[in-house]
All heavy atoms as an XYZ file, in Angstrom:
666
protein
N     -37.861     27.610      6.772
C     -37.866     26.286      6.208
C     -36.647     26.049      5.340
O     -35.985     25.068      5.373
C     -39.196     26.113      5.333
C     -39.271     24.750      4.779
S     -39.921     23.618      5.951
C     -40.974     22.660      4.995
N     -36.230     27.040      4.553
C     -35.090     26.978      3.657
C     -33.841     26.885      4.473
O     -32.907     26.204      4.201
C     -35.025     28.120      2.676
N     -33.775     27.677      5.628
C     -32.616     27.603      6.463
C     -32.444     26.242      7.106
O     -31.298     25.755      7.260
C     -32.735     28.753      7.540
N     -33.542     25.616      7.486
C     -33.418     24.319      8.056
C     -32.940     23.243      6.978
O     -32.124     22.434      7.293
C     -34.773     23.830      8.632
C     -34.709     22.620      9.462
S     -36.182     22.396     10.448
C     -37.114     21.425      9.383
N     -33.428     23.410      5.814
C     -32.968     22.474      4.741
C     -31.498     22.672      4.448
O     -30.722     21.722      4.292
C     -33.779     22.664      3.463
C     -33.468     21.689      2.419
C     -34.259     21.683      1.232
N     -35.264     22.722      1.088
C     -36.068     22.898      0.096
N     -36.023     22.102     -0.907
N     -36.932     23.871      0.127
N     -31.096     23.940      4.419
C     -29.674     24.263      4.132
C     -28.767     23.695      5.292
O     -27.685     23.209      5.061
C     -29.387     25.771      3.944
C     -29.903     26.282      2.680
O     -30.105     25.516      1.693
N     -30.164     27.550      2.577
N     -29.278     23.756      6.507
C     -28.578     23.201      7.637
C     -28.413     21.699      7.527
O     -27.358     21.140      7.795
N     -29.441     20.957      7.078
C     -29.400     19.577      6.919
C     -28.473     19.204      5.792
O     -27.723     18.208      5.961
C     -30.811     19.011      6.614
C     -31.711     19.020      7.760
C     -33.020     18.415      7.426
C     -34.023     18.368      8.570
N     -35.303     17.806      8.192
N     -28.423     19.940      4.712
C     -27.490     19.755      3.584
C     -26.081     19.876      4.112
O     -25.252     19.046      3.751
C     -27.827     20.647      2.412
C     -26.790     20.561      1.386
C     -29.185     20.311      1.788
N     -25.874     20.916      4.868
C     -24.489     21.204      5.404
C     -24.037     19.985      6.305
O     -22.862     19.525      6.188
C     -24.404     22.485      6.087
N     -24.937     19.558      7.100
C     -24.580     18.459      8.030
C     -24.311     17.179      7.196
O     -23.337     16.401      7.470
C     -25.746     18.219      9.042
C     -25.533     16.886      9.826
C     -25.727     19.347     10.032
N     -25.120     16.935      6.234
C     -24.908     15.743      5.356
C     -23.608     15.855      4.585
O     -22.871     14.868      4.522
C     -26.125     15.619      4.369
C     -26.069     14.398      3.430
C     -26.053     13.135      4.205
C     -27.232     14.420      2.437
N     -23.325     16.984      4.062
C     -22.058     17.192      3.344
C     -20.837     16.986      4.284
O     -19.851     16.359      3.903
C     -21.986     18.542      2.692
N     -20.941     17.521      5.502
C     -19.908     17.324      6.464
C     -19.660     15.859      6.852
O     -18.560     15.421      6.945
C     -20.112     18.145      7.689
N     -20.761     15.129      6.955
C     -20.722     13.710      7.253
C     -20.050     12.955      6.179
O     -19.230     12.061      6.375
C     -22.072     13.208      7.552
N     -20.478     13.280      4.935
C     -19.860     12.582      3.751
C     -18.318     12.821      3.635
O     -17.604     12.007      3.343
C     -20.567     13.031      2.484
C     -21.999     12.402      2.385
S     -22.843     12.830      0.943
C     -21.920     11.871     -0.282
N     -17.984     14.102      3.895
C     -16.537     14.443      3.895
C     -15.730     13.652      4.942
O     -14.729     13.174      4.674
C     -16.348     15.989      4.107
C     -14.921     16.498      4.129
C     -14.216     16.173      2.786
C     -14.909     17.983      4.346
N     -16.354     13.614      6.139
C     -15.752     12.834      7.207
C     -15.558     11.361      6.835
O     -14.473     10.759      7.026
C     -16.528     12.907      8.515
C     -15.988     12.236      9.684
C     -14.576     12.751     10.123
C     -16.882     12.346     10.866
N     -16.619     10.756      6.227
C     -16.497      9.353      5.760
C     -15.395      9.197      4.731
O     -14.650      8.212      4.701
C     -17.786      8.964      5.240
C     -18.907      8.645      6.287
C     -20.242      8.331      5.568
C     -18.496      7.518      7.208
N     -15.297     10.141      3.734
C     -14.282     10.058      2.740
C     -12.890     10.150      3.308
O     -11.930      9.447      2.991
C     -14.432     11.159      1.703
C     -15.584     10.984      0.738
C     -15.854     12.134     -0.149
C     -15.396      9.726     -0.148
N     -12.729     11.063      4.319
C     -11.438     11.206      4.934
C     -11.047      9.917      5.755
O      -9.884      9.444      5.698
C     -11.426     12.414      5.880
C     -11.371     13.774      5.198
C     -11.552     14.927      6.241
C     -10.152     13.956      4.387
N     -12.016      9.360      6.486
C     -11.777      8.194      7.182
C     -11.421      6.985      6.296
O     -10.527      6.129      6.615
C     -12.927      7.797      8.108
C     -13.165      8.822      9.312
C     -14.409      8.393     10.023
C     -11.924      8.759     10.237
N     -12.098      6.881      5.152
C     -11.814      5.852      4.195
C     -10.427      5.987      3.703
O      -9.722      4.979      3.448
C     -12.783      5.822      3.061
N      -9.978      7.234      3.410
C      -8.591      7.432      2.932
C      -7.576      7.005      3.968
O      -6.522      6.403      3.643
N      -7.830      7.259      5.286
C      -6.866      6.866      6.299
C      -6.841      5.363      6.396
O      -5.792      4.776      6.659
C      -7.314      7.511      7.637
C      -7.010      9.023      7.686
C      -7.450      9.533      9.050
O      -7.646      8.825     10.003
O      -7.524     10.761      9.104
N      -8.041      4.671      6.296
C      -8.050      3.276      6.342
C      -7.237      2.633      5.241
O      -6.543      1.672      5.419
C      -9.486      2.778      6.291
N      -7.309      3.184      4.017
C      -6.518      2.666      2.898
C      -5.007      2.827      3.145
O      -4.244      1.962      2.874
C      -6.944      3.395      1.603
O      -8.224      3.056      1.291
N      -4.611      4.055      3.601
C      -3.232      4.277      3.894
C      -2.690      3.386      4.955
O      -1.561      2.983      4.967
C      -3.040      5.757      4.233
N      -3.591      3.023      5.962
C      -3.162      2.227      7.130
C      -2.839      0.805      6.638
O      -2.093      0.112      7.385
C      -4.219      2.242      8.217
N      -3.281      0.370      5.562
C      -3.048     -1.039      5.088
C      -1.633     -1.192      4.533
O      -1.232     -2.257      4.384
C      -4.104     -1.494      4.069
O      -4.004     -0.684      2.941
C      -5.547     -1.483      4.663
N      -1.033     -0.078      4.192
C       0.304     -0.119      3.643
C       1.332     -0.204      4.841
O       1.378      0.693      5.651
C       0.630      1.117      2.775
S      -0.279      1.126      1.275
N       2.081     -1.332      4.863
C       3.063     -1.500      5.962
C       4.255     -2.175      5.405
O       4.258     -3.405      5.211
C       2.336     -2.377      7.068
C       3.231     -2.720      8.153
O       4.303     -2.197      8.369
N       2.825     -3.654      8.986
N       5.297     -1.351      5.259
C       6.559     -1.904      4.793
C       7.122     -2.975      5.674
O       7.780     -3.873      5.202
C       7.479     -0.753      4.511
N       6.861     -2.868      6.940
C       7.317     -3.875      7.874
C       6.829     -5.255      7.526
O       7.480     -6.198      7.899
N       5.686     -5.333      6.895
C       5.150     -6.663      6.567
C       6.021     -7.442      5.609
O       5.899     -8.578      5.483
C       3.720     -6.482      5.975
N       6.898     -6.650      4.911
C       7.806     -7.299      3.897
C       9.110     -7.667      4.539
O      10.049     -8.116      3.837
C       8.038     -6.376      2.733
C       6.774     -5.983      1.961
C       7.091     -5.044      0.838
C       6.060     -7.266      1.412
N       9.238     -7.675      5.839
C      10.428     -8.083      6.545
C      10.782     -9.535      6.220
O      12.050     -9.896      6.138
C      10.296     -7.915      8.055
N       9.790    -10.345      5.955
C      10.107    -11.722      5.581
C      10.851    -11.895      4.226
O      11.397    -12.907      3.922
C       8.805    -12.548      5.505
N      10.808    -10.773      3.497
C      11.452    -10.761      2.139
C      12.792    -10.154      2.161
O      13.476    -10.160      1.111
C      10.503     -9.870      1.229
S       8.852    -10.565      0.984
N      13.323     -9.754      3.252
C      14.614     -9.068      3.296
C      15.722     -9.998      2.733
O      16.505     -9.555      1.863
C      14.963     -8.551      4.700
C      16.362     -8.166      4.856
C      14.050     -7.377      5.075
N      15.821    -11.221      3.153
C      16.873    -12.092      2.527
C      16.787    -12.176      1.034
O      17.806    -12.145      0.335
C      16.700    -13.449      3.186
C      15.974    -13.138      4.431
C      15.080    -11.969      4.200
N      15.608    -12.329      0.506
C      15.408    -12.457     -0.910
C      15.763    -11.155     -1.669
O      16.412    -11.136     -2.697
C      13.984    -12.827     -1.250
N      15.369    -10.006     -1.066
C      15.547     -8.704     -1.700
C      17.031     -8.288     -1.664
O      17.567     -7.738     -2.563
C      14.660     -7.642     -1.176
C      13.185     -8.005     -1.574
C      14.957     -6.271     -1.637
C      12.145     -7.142     -0.922
N      17.656     -8.556     -0.471
C      19.033     -8.063     -0.283
C      20.100     -9.046     -0.824
O      21.172     -8.591     -1.251
C      19.330     -7.794      1.206
O      19.141     -8.972      1.988
C      18.472     -6.660      1.709
N      19.806    -10.336     -0.848
C      20.841    -11.255     -1.269
C      20.415    -12.175     -2.392
O      21.259    -12.950     -2.870
C      21.322    -12.078     -0.063
O      20.285    -13.028      0.278
N      19.210    -12.035     -2.864
C      18.747    -12.908     -3.912
C      18.322    -14.285     -3.517
O      18.156    -15.166     -4.340
N      18.193    -14.541     -2.220
C      17.732    -15.870     -1.702
C      16.337    -16.128     -2.261
O      15.602    -15.246     -2.711
C      17.728    -15.855     -0.204
N      15.943    -17.390     -2.270
C      14.566    -17.767     -2.687
C      13.509    -17.220     -1.695
O      13.740    -17.405     -0.454
C      14.495    -19.306     -2.751
O      15.464    -19.806     -3.634
C      13.131    -19.756     -3.178
N      12.566    -16.585     -2.167
C      11.527    -16.055     -1.248
C      10.735    -17.139     -0.528
O      10.492    -18.197     -1.124
C      10.611    -15.168     -2.135
C      10.903    -15.652     -3.530
C      12.199    -16.229     -3.580
N      10.456    -16.931      0.725
C       9.674    -17.890      1.522
C       8.174    -17.687      1.195
O       7.754    -16.684      0.598
C       9.884    -17.620      2.985
O       9.387    -16.323      3.325
C      11.324    -17.715      3.411
N       7.396    -18.697      1.630
C       5.943    -18.546      1.503
C       5.379    -17.323      2.185
O       4.518    -16.640      1.686
C       5.219    -19.847      2.011
N       5.946    -17.088      3.372
C       5.517    -15.824      4.121
C       5.819    -14.602      3.350
O       5.002    -13.670      3.276
C       6.138    -15.834      5.429
N       6.911    -14.567      2.735
C       7.358    -13.385      1.925
C       6.359    -13.177      0.745
O       5.891    -12.102      0.580
C       8.779    -13.629      1.373
S       9.260    -12.430      0.129
N       6.054    -14.273      0.059
C       5.100    -14.197     -1.065
C       3.787    -13.779     -0.633
O       3.110    -12.929     -1.358
C       5.093    -15.426     -1.877
S       6.703    -15.768     -2.704
N       3.251    -14.288      0.492
C       1.951    -13.932      0.934
C       1.881    -12.450      1.275
O       0.967    -11.713      0.980
C       1.613    -14.760      2.226
N       2.968    -11.964      1.928
C       3.012    -10.556      2.316
C       3.219     -9.626      1.077
O       2.685     -8.569      1.056
C       4.179    -10.258      3.325
C       3.779    -10.886      4.676
O       2.670    -11.202      4.963
N       4.817    -11.039      5.509
N       3.958    -10.149      0.101
C       4.010     -9.383     -1.183
C       2.705     -9.226     -1.796
O       2.360     -8.064     -2.286
C       4.949    -10.129     -2.169
C       6.378     -9.979     -1.996
S       6.923     -8.516     -2.886
C       8.609     -8.727     -2.618
N       1.926    -10.272     -1.889
C       0.559    -10.187     -2.481
C      -0.319     -9.218     -1.684
O      -1.001     -8.459     -2.250
C      -0.118    -11.584     -2.525
C       0.479    -12.420     -3.655
C      -0.272    -13.736     -3.883
N      -0.006    -14.718     -2.876
C       1.104    -15.516     -2.912
N       1.945    -15.345     -3.924
N       1.370    -16.357     -1.971
N      -0.176     -9.261     -0.352
C      -0.989     -8.355      0.500
C      -0.594     -6.925      0.321
O      -1.438     -6.075      0.472
C      -0.920     -8.820      2.003
N       0.644     -6.640      0.077
C       1.099     -5.282     -0.029
C       1.261     -4.821     -1.427
O       1.777     -3.635     -1.678
C       2.516     -5.127      0.677
C       2.395     -5.415      2.205
C       1.703     -4.345      2.933
O       1.855     -3.135      2.720
N       0.693     -4.691      3.743
N       0.869     -5.511     -2.412
C       1.030     -5.201     -3.820
C       0.448     -3.769     -4.132
O       1.120     -2.994     -4.863
C       0.345     -6.182     -4.783
C       0.610     -5.867     -6.223
C      -0.345     -6.588     -7.120
N      -0.080     -6.225     -8.526
C      -0.603     -5.206     -9.131
N      -1.343     -4.321     -8.400
N      -0.273     -4.909    -10.365
N      -0.650     -3.388     -3.569
C      -1.246     -2.098     -3.840
C      -0.405     -0.932     -3.270
O      -0.612      0.181     -3.572
N       0.582     -1.262     -2.499
C       1.431     -0.255     -1.824
C       2.793     -0.122     -2.505
O       3.531      0.805     -2.104
C       1.667     -0.660     -0.369
S       0.087     -0.865      0.531
N       3.068     -0.912     -3.494
C       4.438     -0.907     -4.144
C       4.759      0.505     -4.653
O       5.897      0.936     -4.502
C       4.514     -1.880     -5.288
C       4.583     -3.337     -4.795
C       4.494     -4.342     -5.760
C       4.737     -3.644     -3.508
C       4.591     -5.679     -5.390
C       4.780     -4.973     -3.089
C       4.699     -6.001     -4.039
N       3.810      1.200     -5.228
C       4.187      2.580     -5.791
C       4.581      3.502     -4.641
O       5.409      4.290     -4.734
C       2.998      3.095     -6.621
S       2.840      2.270     -8.220
N       3.716      3.449     -3.553
C       3.992      4.269     -2.390
C       5.385      3.904     -1.865
O       6.192      4.820     -1.485
C       2.955      4.003     -1.314
C       3.119      4.857     -0.027
C       2.084      4.566      0.930
O       0.898      4.389      0.611
O       2.391      4.550      2.138
N       5.736      2.656     -1.695
C       7.024      2.277     -1.201
C       8.101      2.763     -2.178
O       9.169      3.161     -1.740
C       7.151      0.755     -1.094
C       6.196      0.144     -0.033
C       5.766     -1.170     -0.182
C       5.664      0.870      1.006
C       4.967     -1.749      0.755
C       4.855      0.340      1.949
C       4.488     -0.965      1.798
N       7.923      2.685     -3.473
C       8.913      3.034     -4.447
C       9.202      4.566     -4.384
O      10.341      4.994     -4.604
C       8.473      2.725     -5.831
N       8.166      5.354     -4.001
C       8.404      6.825     -3.929
C       9.039      7.189     -2.584
O       9.559      8.338     -2.472
C       7.024      7.522     -4.096
C       6.527      7.515     -5.480
C       5.356      8.382     -5.658
N       4.126      7.880     -5.028
C       3.239      7.034     -5.571
N       3.394      6.743     -6.905
N       2.184      6.566     -4.951
N       9.053      6.304     -1.684
C       9.627      6.653     -0.365
C      11.106      6.515     -0.378
O      11.586      5.381     -0.790
C       9.009      5.680      0.741
C       9.433      5.934      2.129
O      10.616      6.355      2.345
N       8.545      5.801      3.068
N      11.848      7.590     -0.029
C      13.304      7.475     -0.148
C      13.923      6.356      0.669
O      14.983      5.876      0.395
C      13.757      8.872      0.346
C      12.621      9.720      0.288
C      11.365      8.882      0.352
N      13.284      5.966      1.739
C      13.807      4.915      2.610
C      13.673      3.532      1.942
O      14.505      2.622      2.234
C      13.095      4.881      3.944
N      12.770      3.328      1.108
C      12.491      2.032      0.484
C      12.729      1.967     -1.048
O      12.795      0.807     -1.541
C      11.001      1.516      0.808
C      10.636      1.654      2.231
C       9.459      2.421      2.588
C      11.345      1.065      3.268
C       9.060      2.519      3.857
C      10.927      1.206      4.524
C       9.846      1.899      4.833
O       9.440      2.012      6.136
N      12.718      3.046     -1.702
C      12.724      3.095     -3.090
C      13.834      2.238     -3.806
O      13.575      1.578     -4.701
N      15.003      2.345     -3.273
C      16.166      1.597     -3.873
C      16.028      0.143     -3.740
O      16.431     -0.617     -4.553
C      17.476      2.108     -3.387
C      17.706      1.711     -1.934
C      19.129      2.106     -1.467
N      19.283      1.766     -0.130
C      19.853      2.440      0.829
N      20.266      3.668      0.480
N      19.976      2.038      1.981
N      15.357     -0.336     -2.648
C      15.106     -1.763     -2.512
C      13.947     -2.218     -3.409
O      14.058     -3.304     -4.039
C      14.735     -2.051     -1.060
C      15.830     -1.726     -0.125
C      15.736     -0.653      0.790
C      17.032     -2.460     -0.073
C      16.723     -0.281      1.646
C      18.072     -2.104      0.786
C      17.922     -1.019      1.687
O      18.918     -0.663      2.530
N      12.919     -1.456     -3.484
C      11.749     -1.859     -4.321
C      12.113     -1.941     -5.764
O      11.637     -2.840     -6.528
C      10.628     -0.853     -4.115
C       9.483     -1.060     -5.123
C      10.037     -0.839     -2.684
N      13.058     -1.044     -6.266
C      13.339     -1.079     -7.704
C      14.676     -1.873     -7.959
O      15.093     -1.908     -9.084
C      13.549      0.338     -8.167
O      14.575      0.998     -7.447
N      15.153     -2.615     -7.025
C      16.383     -3.347     -7.235
C      16.108     -4.626     -8.031
O      15.001     -5.096     -8.073
C      16.965     -3.787     -5.868
O      16.168     -4.796     -5.287
N      17.167     -5.068     -8.760
C      16.941     -6.373     -9.520
C      16.549     -7.537     -8.653
O      15.693     -8.355     -9.097
C      18.346     -6.641    -10.093
C      19.027     -5.297    -10.147
C      18.534     -4.524     -8.872
N      17.056     -7.694     -7.381
C      16.604     -8.733     -6.546
C      15.180     -8.674     -6.115
O      14.495     -9.607     -6.054
C      17.449     -8.827     -5.306
C      18.853     -9.409     -5.513
O      19.044    -10.146     -6.519
N      19.830     -9.105     -4.636
N      14.631     -7.431     -5.988
C      13.288     -7.207     -5.618
C      12.395     -7.609     -6.838
O      11.371     -8.292     -6.595
C      13.015     -5.793     -5.269
N      12.791     -7.310     -8.015
C      12.007     -7.663     -9.179
C      12.023     -9.202     -9.347
O      11.020     -9.785     -9.713
C      12.662     -7.019    -10.445
C      12.364     -5.531    -10.415
C      12.934     -4.871    -11.711
N      12.730     -3.427    -11.601
C      11.646     -2.742    -11.727
N      10.564     -3.318    -12.010
N      11.641     -1.406    -11.713
N      13.111     -9.936     -9.045
C      13.159    -11.304     -9.114
C      12.307    -11.951     -8.041
O      11.590    -12.913     -8.273
C      14.631    -11.844     -8.955
C      15.458    -11.763    -10.182
C      16.753    -12.535    -10.067
N      17.745    -11.813     -9.265
C      18.494    -10.873     -9.699
N      18.532    -10.428    -10.920
N      19.441    -10.270     -8.847
N      12.303    -11.304     -6.860
C      11.468    -11.788     -5.806
C      10.020    -11.695     -6.178
O       9.248    -12.654     -5.939
C      11.740    -11.019     -4.464
O      13.122    -11.179     -4.091
C      10.880    -11.520     -3.328
N       9.595    -10.571     -6.676
C       8.226    -10.340     -7.038
C       7.847    -11.389     -8.107
O       6.732    -11.963     -8.055
C       8.090     -8.915     -7.523
C       6.678     -8.729     -8.236
C       8.203     -7.953     -6.356
N       8.711    -11.576     -9.096
C       8.403    -12.570    -10.187
C       8.296    -13.962     -9.600
O       7.443    -14.693     -9.996
C       9.514    -12.438    -11.273
N       9.205    -14.332     -8.704
C       9.206    -15.675     -8.109
C       7.912    -15.882     -7.304
O       7.453    -17.019     -7.288
C      10.366    -15.838     -7.140
O      11.562    -15.838     -7.859
N       7.403    -14.832     -6.804
C       6.107    -14.977     -5.994
C       4.875    -14.861     -6.963
O       3.768    -15.049     -6.441
C       6.062    -13.885     -4.970
S       7.213    -14.064     -3.613
N       5.135    -14.635     -8.200
C       3.987    -14.540     -9.118
C       3.145    -13.239     -8.956
O       1.896    -13.232     -9.291
N       3.780    -12.243     -8.421
C       3.022    -10.989     -8.242
C       3.478    -10.011     -9.354
O       4.624     -9.849     -9.720
C       3.464    -10.365     -6.856
C       2.790     -9.000     -6.630
C       3.135    -11.283     -5.712
N       2.495     -9.340     -9.916
C       2.814     -8.391    -11.002
C       3.082     -7.023    -10.385
O       2.497     -6.659     -9.401
C       1.641     -8.320    -11.975
O       0.525     -7.878    -11.370
N       3.991     -6.300    -10.971
C       4.315     -4.991    -10.506
C       3.388     -3.972    -11.134
O       3.169     -4.062    -12.337
C       5.785     -4.565    -10.908
C       6.877     -5.284    -10.084
C       8.246     -4.936    -10.687
C       6.852     -4.827     -8.665
N       2.875     -3.069    -10.401
C       2.015     -2.033    -10.954
C       2.817     -0.952    -11.674
O       4.036     -0.815    -11.443
C       1.305     -1.502     -9.702
C       2.301     -1.620     -8.625
C       3.001     -2.946     -8.964
N       2.197     -0.255    -12.555
C       2.850      0.887    -13.220
C       2.609      2.052    -12.292
O       1.483      2.421    -11.956
C       2.288      1.188    -14.581
C       2.578      0.113    -15.575
C       2.171      0.594    -16.992
N       2.432     -0.496    -17.948
C       3.521     -0.545    -18.660
N       4.496      0.286    -18.505
N       3.681     -1.576    -19.481
N       3.697      2.688    -11.880
C       3.601      3.839    -10.980
C       3.671      5.165    -11.792
O       4.394      5.293    -12.672
C       4.725      3.756     -9.998
S       4.678      2.251     -8.997
C-alpha cells in the first residue's frame, strides 16, 4: 500500500515539474525581439515612433531586461534613442 502511494506521489511530482517547465517555455516564447522591428527607425535615428511600434513596445515590455542582457540587442535597448522611444510610447522601463 505504501509503495503504491509513493508511486502516485512520484507521478504527481513529475507531472507538476513538467507543467512548471512548460510554463517557463511558454513565458520565454513570448519574448520576440523581431516584434520591435517597427521601432527600428525610432531607435536608430530618433524618428517619431509609430503606433505599431508603441503597441509592440507595450507587448514586449516584460522582455526588456532579457533584451538588454543579450549582446546582440543590449546597446540598442540602452541607447538614448531607445529611451526616448519608450518614453514617447508611454512605456515605463523596468529595473533590471
